[in-house]
BASEVO-718391 format. One line per field, with one value per residue: z, y, x of N, C-alpha, C in turn; residue number from 1. Coordinates in steps of 0.2 Angstrom, whole numbers, plus 2048, in hexadecimal, padded with zeros to 3 digits. Layout:
n_zz: Z,...
n_yy: Y,...
n_xx: X,...
ca_zz: Z,...
ca_yy: Y,...
ca_xx: X,...
c_zz: Z,...
c_yy: Y,...
c_xx: X,...
seq: NUM,...
end
This chain:
n_zz: 92D,930,92D,91F,90F,901,8F1,8E2,8D1,8C4,8B4,8A2,89A,8A3,8B3,8C3,8D2,8E2,8F2,901,910,921,922,916,90B,8FC,8FC,8F4,8E3,8D5,8C4,8B7,8A6,8A2,8A5,899,89A,8A7,8B0,8AE,8B2,8C0,8C3,8BF,8C8,8D4,8D3,8D3,8E0,8E7,8E3,8E8,8F5,907,90F,918,914,905,8F7,8E9,8DA,8CD,8BC,8B7,8BA,8CA,8D7,8E9,8EF,8E8,8DB,8CA,8BF,8B2,8A8,89F,89B,89E,896,896,8A3,8AA,8B6,8BF,8CD,8D3,8DF,8E8,8E1,8E0,8EE,8F2,8EC,8F1,8FE,907,90C,900,8FA,8EF,8E4,8D9,8CD,8CB,8D6,8E0,8DC,8DF,8ED,8F1
n_yy: 648,63C,62C,62D,627,629,622,61F,61A,618,618,612,61A,622,62A,626,62C,627,62A,621,61D,619,60F,609,60F,618,628,633,637,638,63B,63C,63E,634,63C,641,640,643,64F,654,649,649,655,652,648,64E,658,64F,64A,656,659,64E,650,652,646,638,62F,62B,620,619,611,60B,606,5FA,5F8,5FB,601,5FE,60A,612,616,617,60B,607,608,602,60B,618,61E,628,628,622,61B,624,62D,62D,62C,633,640,643,643,64E,658,659,659,64E,63D,630,620,614,608,5FA,5F8,5EC,5E5,5ED,5EA,5DD,5DD,5E4
n_xx: CF7,CFC,D03,D02,D08,D11,D12,D1A,D19,D24,D21,D22,D1A,D13,D13,D0E,D07,D02,CFA,CF9,CF0,CF0,CE7,CE8,CE2,CE0,CE3,CE7,CEB,CF4,CFA,D06,D0D,D1B,D2A,D37,D49,D54,D54,D47,D40,D42,D3C,D2F,D2C,D2D,D23,D18,D19,D16,D09,D01,D01,D05,D0F,D16,D20,D29,D29,D30,D2E,D37,D3A,D46,D58,D5C,D65,D69,D6A,D62,D66,D63,D69,D67,D59,D4B,D41,D46,D50,D5B,D5F,D6B,D75,D70,D6C,D5E,D56,D5E,D5E,D51,D4D,D56,D50,D42,D44,D42,D44,D45,D41,D46,D42,D43,D36,D2F,D33,D2C,D1F,D1E,D20,D14
ca_zz: 928,933,929,917,90C,8FA,8ED,8DB,8CC,8BE,8AE,89C,898,8A8,8BA,8C7,8DA,8E7,8F9,905,917,926,920,90F,907,8F8,8FE,8EF,8DD,8CF,8BF,8B2,8A1,8A5,8A2,896,89D,8AF,8B4,8AD,8B6,8C7,8C3,8BF,8CE,8DA,8D2,8D5,8E8,8E9,8E1,8EC,8FC,90C,910,91D,910,8FE,8F4,8E2,8D6,8C7,8B8,8B5,8BF,8CF,8DD,8EF,8F1,8E4,8D5,8C4,8BB,8AC,8A8,898,89A,89F,892,898,8AA,8AB,8BC,8C1,8D4,8D3,8E6,8EB,8DE,8E2,8F5,8F3,8E9,8F5,905,90B,90A,8FA,8FA,8E8,8E2,8D2,8CD,8CC,8DD,8E3,8DB,8E3,8F4,8F1
ca_yy: 645,635,626,62E,625,62A,61D,621,615,61B,613,614,620,627,629,627,62C,627,62A,61D,61F,613,609,607,612,61D,62F,638,634,63D,638,640,63A,633,641,63F,644,643,655,654,643,64B,65B,64F,644,653,65A,64A,64A,65C,658,649,653,650,63F,636,62C,62A,61B,61A,60B,60D,600,5F9,5F6,600,600,5FE,611,616,618,613,60A,607,608,602,611,61E,61D,62C,627,61D,61D,62A,62D,62F,62C,639,646,645,645,655,65D,65A,659,648,636,62D,61A,612,600,5F7,5F8,5E5,5E4,5F0,5E7,5D7,5DF,5E6
ca_xx: CFC,CFE,D02,D01,D0E,D11,D15,D1A,D1B,D26,D20,D24,D16,D10,D15,D08,D08,CFC,CFB,CF5,CEF,CF1,CE2,CEA,CDD,CE3,CE0,CE8,CEE,CF6,CFE,D09,D11,D22,D2E,D3D,D4E,D55,D52,D40,D3D,D42,D37,D28,D2B,D2C,D1C,D13,D19,D13,D02,CFD,D01,D0A,D10,D1B,D25,D28,D2C,D31,D2F,D3A,D3C,D4D,D5D,D5C,D6A,D66,D6A,D5E,D69,D61,D6F,D65,D52,D49,D3D,D49,D57,D60,D60,D70,D79,D6C,D6A,D57,D54,D61,D5C,D4A,D4E,D59,D4B,D3C,D46,D40,D47,D42,D43,D46,D43,D41,D2F,D2D,D33,D27,D19,D1E,D1F,D0D
c_zz: 92A,92E,921,914,904,8F6,8E6,8D7,8C6,8B8,8A7,899,89D,8AF,8BF,8CF,8DD,8EE,8FD,90C,91B,924,919,90A,903,8F9,8F9,8E9,8D8,8CA,8BA,8AC,8A4,8A1,89F,899,8A4,8B2,8B3,8B1,8BD,8C7,8C3,8C5,8D4,8D9,8D5,8DD,8EA,8E8,8E5,8F3,901,90D,915,919,909,8FB,8EC,8DE,8CF,8C3,8B7,8BB,8C4,8D5,8E3,8F2,8EC,8DE,8CF,8C0,8B4,8AC,8A0,896,89B,89C,894,89F,8AC,8B1,8BF,8C8,8D5,8DA,8E9,8E8,8E0,8EA,8F6,8F1,8EE,8FC,90A,908,905,8FA,8F3,8E8,8DB,8D2,8CE,8D3,8E1,8E2,8DF,8EA,8F5,8F1
c_yy: 63E,62F,627,62C,626,624,61F,61C,619,616,616,61A,625,625,62B,627,62B,628,626,61F,618,60D,607,609,617,623,634,634,639,639,63D,63B,63A,638,63E,643,643,649,655,64E,646,651,657,64B,649,656,655,64A,650,65B,653,64B,650,649,63D,633,62C,624,61B,614,60D,606,600,5F7,5FC,5FD,601,606,615,619,614,612,60A,605,607,608,618,61E,622,62C,621,620,623,629,630,630,633,640,648,647,64C,65A,65E,65A,654,642,633,626,617,60B,5FF,5F7,5F1,5E3,5E7,5ED,5E0,5D8,5E0,5E0
c_xx: CFE,CFD,D01,D08,D0D,D15,D14,D1D,D1D,D25,D23,D21,D14,D14,D0F,D0A,D02,CFF,CF7,CF5,CF1,CED,CE3,CE5,CE1,CDF,CE2,CEC,CEF,CFA,D00,D0C,D18,D26,D34,D43,D4E,D53,D4A,D3D,D3D,D3D,D30,D27,D2A,D25,D17,D13,D15,D0B,CFE,CFD,D05,D09,D16,D21,D24,D2C,D2B,D32,D31,D3C,D44,D52,D5E,D61,D66,D66,D67,D61,D66,D68,D6D,D5D,D4F,D44,D40,D50,D5C,D62,D65,D75,D76,D6A,D63,D55,D57,D5F,D55,D4A,D50,D53,D45,D3E,D43,D43,D42,D45,D41,D47,D41,D39,D2C,D2D,D2E,D20,D18,D1D,D17,D09
seq: 1,2,3,4,5,6,7,8,9,10,11,12,13,14,15,16,17,18,19,20,21,22,23,24,25,26,27,28,29,30,31,32,33,34,35,36,37,38,39,40,41,42,43,44,45,46,47,48,49,50,51,52,53,54,55,56,57,58,59,60,61,62,63,64,65,66,67,68,69,70,71,72,73,74,75,76,77,78,79,80,81,82,83,84,85,86,87,88,89,90,91,92,93,94,95,96,97,98,99,100,101,102,103,104,105,106,107,108,109,110
end
């Protein structure tokens, strides 16, 4: 499992998870339709993490206004996720730390 990092992009129509290794190769990928509702979103994201397999870290890119502590203040694609602590909720669900950023910021870093 050394160096496996999961990255999840939450989009308007789909969520895509990939796992990359130390050589930046994609070693796993899975996608689902973007769930509606906050509980369904957490269920779907947890399912994605499980389906791509073990990883050392998890990063989540979400559209909209995202706080430094992983709270969705508002999102154009997730209308019910207002002041929603997606990072904490997903972390509590899967038992691992989840880092959340705005999706455009993630794209810029990549």
